[in-house]
C-alpha positions, 0 to 999 in steps of 0.5 A: 814050866822051867824057872832059873834062879840066879843067886843062892843066898837067903832069897835065891835058895829059899825061892828055888827050893820052894818053887820046886816044892810048888811043882816047877822045874827049877835051876839054881845058879851061882858062881860060887862053886863051893856053895853049889857043891854043898847044895847039890849034896843036900846041905844048906849053906844057911841056917833056915828052919825047914829049908834043908829038908825041902831041899833034899826032897826036891833034889831027889825028885829031880825038880831041882838042880843047881849049876855054876853055868848061867847058859845052862840055867837059862837054856830052857827057862821061860822065866829068870829070877835075879836074886843077887845082893844089893849091899849099901855103898858108902853113900847109902845108895844100893850097889847095883853092879851085880844086878846089872851084870846078871841082866847083861849076861842073860841078854848075851846068852839068851837063845829065846824069848824069856821074862827077867824078874828082879827079885832083889830089892832095887831102887825105882828105875832099876827095872827100866835100866835093866830092860834098856841094857838087855835090849841094847845087847840083843840089838848088838847081837842082831837077835829079835828076842824080847826080854821084859823086866818085871819086879817081884819083891820078896818079903821073907823074914829070916827064920820064917823064910820057908813059910813066908814063901810057901804061904805068903800074905801077898805076892806083888808083881810090878809089870808094865803092859806085858800080858805074856809076862803076867800070865807066866807070873800067875802060873808060877804063883798059882799054888799060892793063889789057889789058897786065896793068898792074893797076887797083886799086879801094879806098875814096875816102879810101884813094886820097886818101892814097896819093899823099901817102904815096908821095911822102913816103916817097920824099922820106924816102929822099932826106932820110935819105941827105942826113942821112948825107952831113953825117956822112960829110963830118965823119968822112971817109966817102964817102956814095956808098959808103955809099949803094951798100952800103945799096942792094944790100940788096934790102929797101932798093934803090938808088933815091932814095938819091943824096945831093945838094942836096935834093928840089924840084919840084911834088910832093915839097915840096908833098905832104910839107908837106900831110902835116905840115899834116894832122898838125897839124890832126888832132893825130896826130904824124908826126915822120918827115915833119917831119924829112924836110922839115927835113933837106931845108931844111938840106941846101940851106942847108949847100950854099949856105953852103959856096958863099958862104964860098968865093967872093971878093967880086963873083965871077962864078958859073956856074950849071949847071941851073935845073930841079928835075930833068933832062928838064923845064923845071919850076923850081918849088921848084928849088934855083936859085930859092933860090940865085940870089937869095942870090948876087945879094944878095951882089953876085955876077954870075950866068951860067946855063945849062939845056938847056930851062929858060932861058925860064922863068928869063928870066920869073923873073929877067929881066935880073938875070942873064946867060944862056949858050948852052952849059955852057962858054960860061957857065963862061968867066971864072967864079970858080966853077961850080955844078951844080944839075941832073944833066943828061947834058950836064953829066956829059959835060963835058970838065973839062980844057977847063972848067978852061982857060976858068974864071978860078977853080978851084971846082966845086960839084957839087950832084948828085954827078955827078963823081968827085972824083979825076978833077976833082982831076987837072984842077986844079979844087977839087971840092966834093961832098956827103957827101965829106970836103973834106979829100980833095977840095981841091987849092987852098985856098978863098978867104979871104973869108967871107960872113955865115951865111945866115938860115934864112928865106932858104931855107925856104919855109914 
């Protein structure tokens, strides 16, 4: 079967490469000529473990091709997947302009019956609207073609996207009474179902909300433990012990119960905001979802304020970690994107290091900040070191050597990757999250204090 994938971002490129790995004939399409040229050469425009190797293998096999021509992409394709972006608008609602643009263009160019699949995360009712728009265009063209629209939400974790596509824990398909489309989706995912991974069919509206519901629930677990971290700091408890005690309850589980600076990336913030927008649009209250967002914003603000209060004037600050999570170069909604402008505005000198996201940082910040070649190189002469991403290279750092190369003593651990007692032995001043600082300090904070951070400096609404 030939499949077209529209959009070559994290979801689109990974899906195209892995479907080719399944043995399908796949055409990837994007309007970005520079990106398509790069992909055709066997280079991935995103960092994702294992992706480039599979890309090169399937390009060589001929099962995978890329183009900037939509008509070429869909010409002989039985199924067209739309994997384009749905970023949040200022009112938190999903921006669906590209989704609708793609479906309308497909209807204008279609020369046979095909199935249109929304792989993008879209609000309830988007599939129905796409189907109506496509039917109207086909009617205007005077063509009898039928293009059913179905929902097939992705559940890819950046850093694990290849394995999540090749070996998903479930495949969800939202389909409304179309047996042909159902058969085609079963054929596409047969390599997955043969290994006993389930494919679950439901109506389109249910599938459209599952991704939002899943991400909002996981984000809520993160915000819940972060909410407790503030209480722990105030009352002398340790959030690590609290989370461990909670996570050993099998009804709760330990995953997503790690206190830190808050969630980021392209999915959790966007999908939480989309549910808030849906709540406002429908009038159906979702106070838990709203609290999840508010706590996440507060968690960053608290950490940044603590940092700014500890720094002397015109400090040199080393930032470890720029991506929103390890194993990706994605800086969308990453804490670094909020913190670095605040530090620059306060007059500090910023040095940064990340194993893979340096080029993205250069594109964003240019020469306003300095770029280190390693963690210790970046920390040399620094008044404070801030860990924003829990890369393994930072976990294994020699903290005795770190103390030796630093000018100051402050280590701000935004991901709680260090044991406070181990850091204290080196003479460093440890600032974690959810751990009372009375139990962490070995040296006093600098007396200088900055003015309080305005909420508008961090909130992205």
